[in-house]
N, CA, C and O atoms as a printed pandas DataFrame, in Angstrom:
     atom_number atom_name residue_name chain_id  residue_number  x_coord  y_coord  z_coord
0              1         N          MET        A               1    0.830   -1.142    0.006
1              2        CA          MET        A               1    0.000    0.006    0.049
2              3         C          MET        A               1    0.911    1.215    0.025
3              4         O          MET        A               1    1.855    1.326    0.807
4              5         N          SER        A               2    0.603    2.123   -0.897
5              6        CA          SER        A               2    1.418    3.399   -1.123
6              7         C          SER        A               2    0.490    4.602   -0.896
7              8         O          SER        A               2   -0.737    4.510   -0.937
8              9         N          ILE        A               3    1.158    5.728   -0.657
9             10        CA          ILE        A               3    0.434    7.006   -0.477
10            11         C          ILE        A               3    0.916    7.911   -1.679
11            12         O          ILE        A               3    2.090    8.014   -2.035
12            13         N          TYR        A               4   -0.169    8.554   -2.252
13            14        CA          TYR        A               4    0.138    9.449   -3.365
14            15         C          TYR        A               4   -0.593   10.777   -3.070
15            16         O          TYR        A               4   -1.601   10.847   -2.367
16            17         N          VAL        A               5    0.027   11.851   -3.689
17            18        CA          VAL        A               5   -0.512   13.181   -3.435
18            19         C          VAL        A               5   -0.606   13.957   -4.802
19            20         O          VAL        A               5    0.289   13.938   -5.647
20            21         N          ILE        A               6   -1.744   14.612   -4.915
21            22        CA          ILE        A               6   -1.954   15.366   -6.061
22            23         C          ILE        A               6   -2.808   16.627   -5.684
23            24         O          ILE        A               6   -3.482   16.640   -4.654
24            25         N          SER        A               7   -2.756   17.674   -6.541
25            26        CA          SER        A               7   -3.627   18.818   -6.212
26            27         C          SER        A               7   -4.079   19.408   -7.543
27            28         O          SER        A               7   -3.604   19.106   -8.638
28            29         N          ASP        A               8   -5.108   20.333   -7.306
29            30        CA          ASP        A               8   -5.507   21.164   -8.495
30            31         C          ASP        A               8   -5.859   20.379   -9.720
31            32         O          ASP        A               8   -5.288   20.605  -10.786
32            33         N          LEU        A               9   -6.800   19.446   -9.594
33            34        CA          LEU        A               9   -7.248   18.673  -10.756
34            35         C          LEU        A               9   -8.102   19.594  -11.691
35            36         O          LEU        A               9   -7.960   19.513  -12.911
36            37         N          HIS        A              10   -8.993   20.473  -11.122
37            38        CA          HIS        A              10   -9.763   21.229  -11.855
38            39         C          HIS        A              10  -10.614   20.606  -12.886
39            40         O          HIS        A              10  -10.848   21.112  -13.983
40            41         N          ALA        A              11  -11.072   19.448  -12.453
41            42        CA          ALA        A              11  -11.986   18.604  -13.380
42            43         C          ALA        A              11  -13.177   19.333  -13.723
43            44         O          ALA        A              11  -13.765   20.006  -12.876
44            45         N          GLY        A              12  -13.600   19.234  -15.005
45            46        CA          GLY        A              12  -14.783   19.864  -15.558
46            47         C          GLY        A              12  -14.732   21.340  -15.601
47            48         O          GLY        A              12  -15.756   21.957  -15.895
48            49         N          HIS        A              13  -13.534   22.014  -15.311
49            50        CA          HIS        A              13  -13.343   23.414  -15.396
50            51         C          HIS        A              13  -12.879   23.892  -16.755
51            52         O          HIS        A              13  -11.677   23.955  -17.011
52            53         N          LYS        A              14  -13.834   24.239  -17.652
53            54        CA          LYS        A              14  -13.445   24.638  -19.031
54            55         C          LYS        A              14  -12.414   25.754  -19.177
55            56         O          LYS        A              14  -11.655   25.810  -20.145
56            57         N          GLY        A              15  -12.415   26.652  -18.163
57            58        CA          GLY        A              15  -11.489   27.803  -18.199
58            59         C          GLY        A              15   -9.923   27.294  -18.048
59            60         O          GLY        A              15   -8.976   27.946  -18.488
60            61         N          ILE        A              16   -9.813   26.218  -17.462
61            62        CA          ILE        A              16   -8.472   25.784  -17.198
62            63         C          ILE        A              16   -7.797   25.431  -18.491
63            64         O          ILE        A              16   -6.598   25.673  -18.626
64            65         N          ILE        A              17   -8.532   24.846  -19.499
65            66        CA          ILE        A              17   -7.900   24.541  -20.722
66            67         C          ILE        A              17   -7.649   25.785  -21.681
67            68         O          ILE        A              17   -6.823   25.787  -22.594
68            69         N          LYS        A              18   -8.450   26.800  -21.353
69            70        CA          LYS        A              18   -8.232   27.985  -22.187
70            71         C          LYS        A              18   -7.093   28.820  -21.690
71            72         O          LYS        A              18   -6.481   29.526  -22.492
72            73         N          TYR        A              19   -6.777   28.792  -20.468
73            74        CA          TYR        A              19   -5.726   29.758  -19.986
74            75         C          TYR        A              19   -4.517   28.997  -19.381
75            76         O          TYR        A              19   -3.472   29.629  -19.228
76            77         N          GLU        A              20   -4.576   27.739  -19.038
77            78        CA          GLU        A              20   -3.460   27.125  -18.406
78            79         C          GLU        A              20   -2.958   25.758  -19.048
79            80         O          GLU        A              20   -1.781   25.545  -19.338
80            81         N          ARG        A              21   -4.029   24.840  -19.235
81            82        CA          ARG        A              21   -3.756   23.608  -19.858
82            83         C          ARG        A              21   -4.074   23.550  -21.275
83            84         O          ARG        A              21   -4.890   22.731  -21.697
84            85         N          THR        A              22   -3.456   24.402  -22.054
85            86        CA          THR        A              22   -3.867   24.593  -23.409
86            87         C          THR        A              22   -3.486   23.425  -24.399
87            88         O          THR        A              22   -3.770   23.539  -25.591
88            89         N          GLN        A              23   -2.876   22.356  -23.942
89            90        CA          GLN        A              23   -2.543   21.164  -24.751
90            91         C          GLN        A              23   -3.852   20.383  -24.988
91            92         O          GLN        A              23   -3.882   19.557  -25.900
92            93         N          PHE        A              24   -4.873   20.589  -24.260
93            94        CA          PHE        A              24   -6.037   19.836  -24.374
94            95         C          PHE        A              24   -7.107   20.481  -25.263
95            96         O          PHE        A              24   -7.330   21.689  -25.183
96            97         N          LEU        A              25   -7.744   19.714  -26.076
97            98        CA          LEU        A              25   -8.720   20.381  -27.054
98            99         C          LEU        A              25  -10.134   20.428  -26.443
99           100         O          LEU        A              25  -11.030   21.079  -26.980
100          101         N          SER        A              26  -10.313   19.731  -25.323
101          102        CA          SER        A              26  -11.692   19.759  -24.719
102          103         C          SER        A              26  -11.419   19.464  -23.198
103          104         O          SER        A              26  -10.362   18.998  -22.772
104          105         N          ILE        A              27  -12.531   19.803  -22.426
105          106        CA          ILE        A              27  -12.406   19.393  -20.909
106          107         C          ILE        A              27  -12.590   17.955  -20.784
107          108         O          ILE        A              27  -12.106   17.389  -19.803
108          109         N          GLU        A              28  -13.216   17.314  -21.641
109          110        CA          GLU        A              28  -13.423   15.947  -21.671
110          111         C          GLU        A              28  -12.058   15.126  -21.793
111          112         O          GLU        A              28  -11.793   14.137  -21.110
112          113         N          GLU        A              29  -11.286   15.654  -22.704
113          114        CA          GLU        A              29   -9.874   15.081  -23.016
114          115         C          GLU        A              29   -9.129   15.362  -21.819
115          116         O          GLU        A              29   -8.419   14.475  -21.345
116          117         N          HIS        A              30   -9.212   16.594  -21.228
117          118        CA          HIS        A              30   -8.410   16.910  -20.050
118          119         C          HIS        A              30   -8.795   15.950  -18.860
119          120         O          HIS        A              30   -7.908   15.395  -18.210
120          121         N          ASP        A              31  -10.049   15.774  -18.602
121          122        CA          ASP        A              31  -10.433   14.989  -17.405
122          123         C          ASP        A              31  -10.042   13.530  -17.633
123          124         O          ASP        A              31   -9.630   12.832  -16.706
124          125         N          GLU        A              32  -10.183   13.066  -18.923
125          126        CA          GLU        A              32   -9.804   11.716  -19.189
126          127         C          GLU        A              32   -8.327   11.521  -18.935
127          128         O          GLU        A              32   -7.944   10.504  -18.355
128          129         N          PHE        A              33   -7.478   12.452  -19.344
129          130        CA          PHE        A              33   -6.117   12.366  -19.101
130          131         C          PHE        A              33   -5.720   12.293  -17.670
131          132         O          PHE        A              33   -4.764   11.600  -17.323
132          133         N          ILE        A              34   -6.418   12.980  -16.838
133          134        CA          ILE        A              34   -6.273   12.985  -15.373
134          135         C          ILE        A              34   -6.594   11.644  -14.789
135          136         O          ILE        A              34   -5.803   11.168  -13.975
136          137         N          VAL        A              35   -7.691   10.978  -15.130
137          138        CA          VAL        A              35   -8.141    9.770  -14.720
138          139         C          VAL        A              35   -7.112    8.670  -15.145
139          140         O          VAL        A              35   -6.736    7.858  -14.299
140          141         N          GLN        A              36   -6.669    8.620  -16.362
141          142        CA          GLN        A              36   -5.767    7.620  -16.872
142          143         C          GLN        A              36   -4.430    7.700  -16.299
143          144         O          GLN        A              36   -3.785    6.685  -16.038
144          145         N          SER        A              37   -3.962    8.968  -16.082
145          146        CA          SER        A              37   -2.599    9.271  -15.470
146          147         C          SER        A              37   -2.637    8.779  -14.090
147          148         O          SER        A              37   -1.754    8.009  -13.713
148          149         N          ILE        A              38   -3.625    9.169  -13.260
149          150        CA          ILE        A              38   -3.626    8.775  -11.903
150          151         C          ILE        A              38   -3.717    7.190  -11.763
151          152         O          ILE        A              38   -2.978    6.574  -10.996
152          153         N          ASN        A              39   -4.675    6.579  -12.559
153          154        CA          ASN        A              39   -4.898    5.245  -12.388
154          155         C          ASN        A              39   -3.740    4.373  -12.913
155          156         O          ASN        A              39   -3.643    3.200  -12.553
156          157         N          SER        A              40   -2.887    4.924  -13.740
157          158        CA          SER        A              40   -1.734    4.160  -14.174
158          159         C          SER        A              40   -0.648    4.058  -13.060
159          160         O          SER        A              40    0.289    3.270  -13.183
160          161         N          VAL        A              41   -0.776    4.808  -12.049
161          162        CA          VAL        A              41    0.096    4.697  -10.919
162          163         C          VAL        A              41   -0.611    4.196   -9.582
163          164         O          VAL        A              41   -0.167    3.248   -8.934
164          165         N          VAL        A              42   -1.644    4.846   -9.258
165          166        CA          VAL        A              42   -2.359    4.531   -8.033
166          167         C          VAL        A              42   -3.152    3.225   -8.104
167          168         O          VAL        A              42   -3.942    3.038   -9.029
168          169         N          LYS        A              43   -2.964    2.368   -7.194
169          170        CA          LYS        A              43   -3.745    1.129   -7.223
170          171         C          LYS        A              43   -4.941    1.195   -6.320
171          172         O          LYS        A              43   -4.988    2.101   -5.488
172          173         N          PRO        A              44   -5.936    0.297   -6.407
173          174        CA          PRO        A              44   -7.070    0.309   -5.538
174          175         C          PRO        A              44   -6.788    0.234   -4.088
175          176         O          PRO        A              44   -7.598    0.694   -3.283
176          177         N          THR        A              45   -5.686   -0.319   -3.715
177          178        CA          THR        A              45   -5.336   -0.498   -2.232
178          179         C          THR        A              45   -4.438    0.698   -1.722
179          180         O          THR        A              45   -4.051    0.728   -0.554
180          181         N          ASP        A              46   -4.142    1.612   -2.573
181          182        CA          ASP        A              46   -3.317    2.797   -2.271
182          183         C          ASP        A              46   -4.190    3.920   -1.639
183          184         O          ASP        A              46   -5.416    3.842   -1.713
184          185         N          THR        A              47   -3.600    4.921   -1.042
185          186        CA          THR        A              47   -4.250    6.061   -0.508
186          187         C          THR        A              47   -3.840    7.314   -1.385
187          188         O          THR        A              47   -2.658    7.572   -1.609
188          189         N          LEU        A              48   -4.898    8.082   -1.872
189          190        CA          LEU        A              48   -4.679    9.245   -2.672
190          191         C          LEU        A              48   -5.174   10.479   -1.984
191          192         O          LEU        A              48   -6.378   10.616   -1.769
192          193         N          TYR        A              49   -4.321   11.359   -1.639
193          194        CA          TYR        A              49   -4.628   12.576   -1.009
194          195         C          TYR        A              49   -4.738   13.629   -2.187
195          196         O          TYR        A              49   -3.815   13.775   -2.988
196          197         N          ILE        A              50   -5.820   14.298   -2.244
197          198        CA          ILE        A              50   -6.018   15.298   -3.173
198          199         C          ILE        A              50   -6.077   16.616   -2.419
199          200         O          ILE        A              50   -6.970   16.812   -1.594
200          201         N          LEU        A              51   -5.104   17.560   -2.698
201          202        CA          LEU        A              51   -4.824   18.716   -1.813
202          203         C          LEU        A              51   -5.702   19.962   -2.507
203          204         O          LEU        A              51   -5.136   21.013   -2.809
204          205         N          GLY        A              52   -6.904   19.788   -2.699
205          206        CA          GLY        A              52   -7.711   20.812   -3.158
206          207         C          GLY        A              52   -7.904   21.126   -4.645
207          208         O          GLY        A              52   -7.186   20.630   -5.513
208          209         N          ASP        A              53   -8.891   21.960   -4.892
209          210        CA          ASP        A              53   -9.299   22.328   -6.167
210          211         C          ASP        A              53   -9.531   21.158   -7.119
211          212         O          ASP        A              53   -8.917   21.047   -8.180
212          213         N          ILE        A              54  -10.474   20.268   -6.675
213          214        CA          ILE        A              54  -10.722   19.102   -7.430
214          215         C          ILE        A              54  -11.729   19.453   -8.703
215          216         O          ILE        A              54  -11.743   18.765   -9.724
216          217         N          GLY        A              55  -12.476   20.489   -8.525
217          218        CA          GLY        A              55  -13.362   20.778   -9.659
218          219         C          GLY        A              55  -14.608   19.865   -9.462
219          220         O          GLY        A              55  -15.092   19.715   -8.340
220          221         N          SER        A              56  -15.092   19.291  -10.500
221          222        CA          SER        A              56  -16.223   18.364  -10.590
222          223         C          SER        A              56  -15.915   17.074   -9.818
223          224         O          SER        A              56  -14.847   16.491  -10.007
224          225         N          VAL        A              57  -16.783   16.643   -8.998
225          226        CA          VAL        A              57  -16.586   15.360   -8.245
226          227         C          VAL        A              57  -16.952   14.183   -9.046
227          228         O          VAL        A              57  -16.778   13.042   -8.617
228          229         N          LYS        A              58  -17.488   14.452  -10.273
229          230        CA          LYS        A              58  -18.037   13.268  -11.103
230          231         C          LYS        A              58  -16.876   12.373  -11.515
231          232         O          LYS        A              58  -17.158   11.208  -11.794
232          233         N          LEU        A              59  -15.668   12.748  -11.585
233          234        CA          LEU        A              59  -14.563   11.794  -11.944
234          235         C          LEU        A              59  -14.059   11.068  -10.729
235          236         O          LEU        A              59  -13.439   10.018  -10.901
236          237         N          ILE        A              60  -14.256   11.506   -9.575
237          238        CA          ILE        A              60  -13.648   10.950   -8.334
238          239         C          ILE        A              60  -13.963    9.498   -8.210
239          240         O          ILE        A              60  -13.026    8.751   -7.928
240          241         N          PRO        A              61  -15.144    8.999   -8.381
241          242        CA          PRO        A              61  -15.398    7.469   -8.415
242          243         C          PRO        A              61  -14.561    6.584   -9.405
243          244         O          PRO        A              61  -14.455    5.366   -9.257
244          245         N          ARG        A              62  -13.965    7.299  -10.444
245          246        CA          ARG        A              62  -13.191    6.605  -11.447
246          247         C          ARG        A              62  -11.825    6.500  -11.062
247          248         O          ARG        A              62  -11.076    5.769  -11.710
248          249         N          LEU        A              63  -11.388    7.190  -10.018
249          250        CA          LEU        A              63  -10.029    7.199   -9.602
250          251         C          LEU        A              63   -9.751    6.065   -8.598
251          252         O          LEU        A              63  -10.522    5.835   -7.667
252          253         N          ASN        A              64   -8.618    5.361   -8.820
253          254        CA          ASN        A              64   -8.167    4.370   -7.891
254          255         C          ASN        A              64   -7.880    4.833   -6.570
255          256         O          ASN        A              64   -7.653    6.036   -6.437
256          257         N          GLY        A              65   -7.851    4.050   -5.525
257          258        CA          GLY        A              65   -7.386    4.329   -4.241
258          259         C          GLY        A              65   -8.451    4.801   -3.207
259          260         O          GLY        A              65   -9.586    5.143   -3.539
260          261         N          ARG        A              66   -8.015    4.793   -1.993
261          262        CA          ARG        A              66   -8.858    5.487   -0.894
262          263         C          ARG        A              66   -8.600    6.917   -0.981
263          264         O          ARG        A              66   -7.452    7.319   -0.787
264          265         N          LYS        A              67   -9.588    7.769   -1.266
265          266        CA          LYS        A              67   -9.339    9.171   -1.599
266          267         C          LYS        A              67   -9.631   10.080   -0.382
267          268         O          LYS        A              67  -10.661    9.967    0.283
268          269         N          ILE        A              68   -8.755   10.901   -0.156
269          270        CA          ILE        A              68   -8.892   11.891    1.003
270          271         C          ILE        A              68   -8.685   13.284    0.397
271          272         O          ILE        A              68   -7.780   13.551   -0.393
272          273         N          LEU        A              69   -9.603   14.139    0.838
273          274        CA          LEU        A              69   -9.659   15.533    0.263
274          275         C          LEU        A              69   -9.244   16.476    1.374
275          276         O          LEU        A              69   -9.701   16.368    2.512
276          277         N          LEU        A              70   -8.317   17.454    1.000
277          278        CA          LEU        A              70   -8.091   18.631    1.809
278          279         C          LEU        A              70   -8.683   19.738    0.923
279          280         O          LEU        A              70   -8.143   20.036   -0.142
280          281         N          ARG        A              71   -9.747   20.319    1.349
281          282        CA          ARG        A              71  -10.385   21.348    0.477
282          283         C          ARG        A              71   -9.551   22.509    0.144
283          284         O          ARG        A              71   -8.784   23.031    0.954
284          285         N          GLY        A              72   -9.731   22.935   -1.169
285          286        CA          GLY        A              72   -8.952   24.133   -1.622
286          287         C          GLY        A              72   -9.844   25.244   -1.653
287          288         O          GLY        A              72  -10.983   25.129   -1.200
288          289         N          ASN        A              73   -9.407   26.362   -2.173
289          290        CA          ASN        A              73  -10.199   27.622   -2.269
290          291         C          ASN        A              73  -11.265   27.516   -3.360
291          292         O          ASN        A              73  -12.158   28.363   -3.339
292          293         N          HIS        A              74  -11.278   26.601   -4.284
293          294        CA          HIS        A              74  -12.358   26.472   -5.232
294          295         C          HIS        A              74  -13.266   25.312   -4.965
295          296         O          HIS        A              74  -14.152   25.046   -5.778
296          297         N          ASP        A              75  -13.096   24.587   -3.846
297          298        CA          ASP        A              75  -13.947   23.541   -3.447
298          299         C          ASP        A              75  -15.031   24.008   -2.612
299          300         O          ASP        A              75  -14.893   24.019   -1.389
300          301         N          LYS        A              76  -16.243   24.446   -3.245
301          302        CA          LYS        A              76  -17.250   25.183   -2.668
302          303         C          LYS        A              76  -18.536   24.314   -2.218
303          304         O          LYS        A              76  -19.468   24.808   -1.583
304          305         N          GLU        A              77  -18.482   23.073   -2.588
305          306        CA          GLU        A              77  -19.608   22.190   -2.274
306          307         C          GLU        A              77  -19.761   22.073   -0.751
307          308         O          GLU        A              77  -18.900   22.460    0.039
308          309         N          HIS        A              78  -20.903   21.519   -0.409
309          310        CA          HIS        A              78  -21.199   21.281    1.018
310          311         C          HIS        A              78  -20.339   19.979    1.412
311          312         O          HIS        A              78  -20.047   19.105    0.596
312          313         N          ASP        A              79  -19.993   19.964    2.691
313          314        CA          ASP        A              79  -19.236   18.801    3.141
314          315         C          ASP        A              79  -19.894   17.516    2.913
315          316         O          ASP        A              79  -19.213   16.514    2.695
316          317         N          LEU        A              80  -21.296   17.470    2.951
317          318        CA          LEU        A              80  -22.034   16.220    2.758
318          319         C          LEU        A              80  -21.781   15.646    1.247
319          320         O          LEU        A              80  -21.751   14.439    1.004
320          321         N          VAL        A              81  -21.616   16.598    0.333
321          322        CA          VAL        A              81  -21.361   16.243   -1.091
322          323         C          VAL        A              81  -20.080   15.534   -1.208
323          324         O          VAL        A              81  -19.989   14.462   -1.805
324          325         N          TYR        A              82  -19.017   16.166   -0.602
325          326        CA          TYR        A              82  -17.643   15.579   -0.600
326          327         C          TYR        A              82  -17.571   14.283    0.172
327          328         O          TYR        A              82  -16.858   13.374   -0.251
328          329         N          LEU        A              83  -18.226   14.159    1.210
329          330        CA          LEU        A              83  -18.280   12.837    1.987
330          331         C          LEU        A              83  -18.857   11.791    1.249
331          332         O          LEU        A              83  -18.569   10.635    1.557
332          333         N          GLY        A              84  -19.710   12.044    0.224
333          334        CA          GLY        A              84  -20.170   11.041   -0.688
334          335         C          GLY        A              84  -19.129   10.430   -1.585
335          336         O          GLY        A              84  -19.335    9.357   -2.152
336          337         N          TYR        A              85  -17.963   11.138   -1.721
337          338        CA          TYR        A              85  -16.945   10.676   -2.765
338          339         C          TYR        A              85  -15.565   10.366   -2.092
339          340         O          TYR        A              85  -14.715    9.674   -2.652
340          341         N          PHE        A              86  -15.396   10.935   -0.827
341          342        CA          PHE        A              86  -14.137   10.770   -0.204
342          343         C          PHE        A              86  -14.246   10.057    1.131
343          344         O          PHE        A              86  -15.240   10.173    1.849
344          345         N          ALA        A              87  -13.222    9.338    1.431
345          346        CA          ALA        A              87  -13.178    8.593    2.646
346          347         C          ALA        A              87  -13.027    9.677    3.917
347          348         O          ALA        A              87  -13.545    9.512    5.022
348          349         N          GLU        A              88  -12.334   10.639    3.580
349          350        CA          GLU        A              88  -12.129   11.720    4.713
350          351         C          GLU        A              88  -12.089   13.054    3.948
351          352         O          GLU        A              88  -11.640   13.123    2.804
352          353         N          VAL        A              89  -12.590   14.142    4.640
353          354        CA          VAL        A              89  -12.511   15.502    4.082
354          355         C          VAL        A              89  -12.139   16.453    5.030
355          356         O          VAL        A              89  -12.741   16.437    6.103
356          357         N          TYR        A              90  -11.207   17.330    4.829
357          358        CA          TYR        A              90  -10.612   18.277    5.779
358          359         C          TYR        A              90  -10.595   19.658    5.199
359          360         O          TYR        A              90  -10.325   19.863    4.016
360          361         N          ASN        A              91  -10.906   20.647    6.104
361          362        CA          ASN        A              91  -11.000   22.043    5.766
362          363         C          ASN        A              91   -9.775   22.842    6.121
363          364         O          ASN        A              91   -9.713   24.068    6.033
364          365         N          TRP        A              92   -8.770   22.023    6.544
365          366        CA          TRP        A              92   -7.506   22.639    7.083
366          367         C          TRP        A              92   -6.346   21.841    6.794
367          368         O          TRP        A              92   -6.528   20.695    6.383
368          369         N          PRO        A              93   -5.150   22.293    6.952
369          370        CA          PRO        A              93   -3.900   21.433    6.812
370          371         C          PRO        A              93   -3.964   20.285    7.762
371          372         O          PRO        A              93   -4.563   20.407    8.830
372          373         N          ILE        A              94   -3.348   19.125    7.403
373          374        CA          ILE        A              94   -3.216   17.993    8.323
374          375         C          ILE        A              94   -1.796   17.527    8.432
375          376         O          ILE        A              94   -1.026   17.607    7.475
376          377         N          TYR        A              95   -1.448   17.037    9.607
377          378        CA          TYR        A              95   -0.134   16.438    9.810
378          379         C          TYR        A              95   -0.166   14.980    9.497
379          380         O          TYR        A              95   -0.964   14.228   10.056
380          381         N          ILE        A              96    0.675   14.588    8.630
381          382        CA          ILE        A              96    0.851   13.195    8.242
382          383         C          ILE        A              96    1.894   12.525    9.189
383          384         O          ILE        A              96    1.717   11.359    9.541
384          385         N          ALA        A              97    2.853   13.155    9.559
385          386        CA          ALA        A              97    3.878   12.799   10.446
386          387         C          ALA        A              97    4.399   14.039   11.186
387          388         O          ALA        A              97    3.974   15.160   10.908
388          389         N          LYS        A              98    5.235   13.844   12.039
389          390        CA          LYS        A              98    5.710   14.991   12.972
390          391         C          LYS        A              98    6.194   16.123   12.073
391          392         O          LYS        A              98    5.897   17.269   12.408
392          393         N          ASN        A              99    6.858   15.937   11.048
393          394        CA          ASN        A              99    7.517   17.003   10.064
394          395         C          ASN        A              99    6.866   17.078    8.779
395          396         O          ASN        A              99    7.450   17.691    7.885
396          397         N          ILE        A             100    5.605   16.482    8.523
397          398        CA          ILE        A             100    5.053   16.464    7.236
398          399         C          ILE        A             100    3.653   17.007    7.302
399          400         O          ILE        A             100    2.818   16.454    8.018
400          401         N          VAL        A             101    3.365   18.060    6.590
401          402        CA          VAL        A             101    1.954   18.697    6.673
402          403         C          VAL        A             101    1.552   18.691    5.246
403          404         O          VAL        A             101    2.319   19.000    4.334
404          405         N          PHE        A             102    0.334   18.332    5.091
405          406        CA          PHE        A             102   -0.456   18.422    3.723
406          407         C          PHE        A             102   -1.324   19.635    3.859
407          408         O          PHE        A             102   -1.971   19.873    4.879
408          409         N          SER        A             103   -1.312   20.440    2.728
409          410        CA          SER        A             103   -2.189   21.600    2.769
410          411         C          SER        A             103   -2.364   22.005    1.281
411          412         O          SER        A             103   -1.532   21.696    0.428
412          413         N          HIS        A             104   -3.486   22.710    1.016
413          414        CA          HIS        A             104   -3.714   23.233   -0.381
414          415         C          HIS        A             104   -2.866   24.460   -0.556
415          416         O          HIS        A             104   -2.526   24.731   -1.708
416          417         N          GLU        A             105   -2.466   25.257    0.449
417          418        CA          GLU        A             105   -1.688   26.498    0.299
418          419         C          GLU        A             105   -0.366   26.250    0.129
419          420         O          GLU        A             105    0.424   27.183   -0.012
């Protein structure tokens, strides 16, 4: 079992391909790339920390691993929405070990 960390997926956010991720022709292509890239590394028995700005939660069930969310400044859904997709949801930084902190900032 391994631990993986990623942030700023911005799934379903059409503006992200216009201004930042210009290599994608559509948001669907962008989102599919995210799913395939994560799943090529993360196994179902792994833990995946997502450090905020997930965008649409619709792709979350397609991602491998036990998923934990640390909310970012763009994650505006109610906690109950996120708890339907994530094993754990945090609104603040968390300590993983004595000298390791995960945060969106």
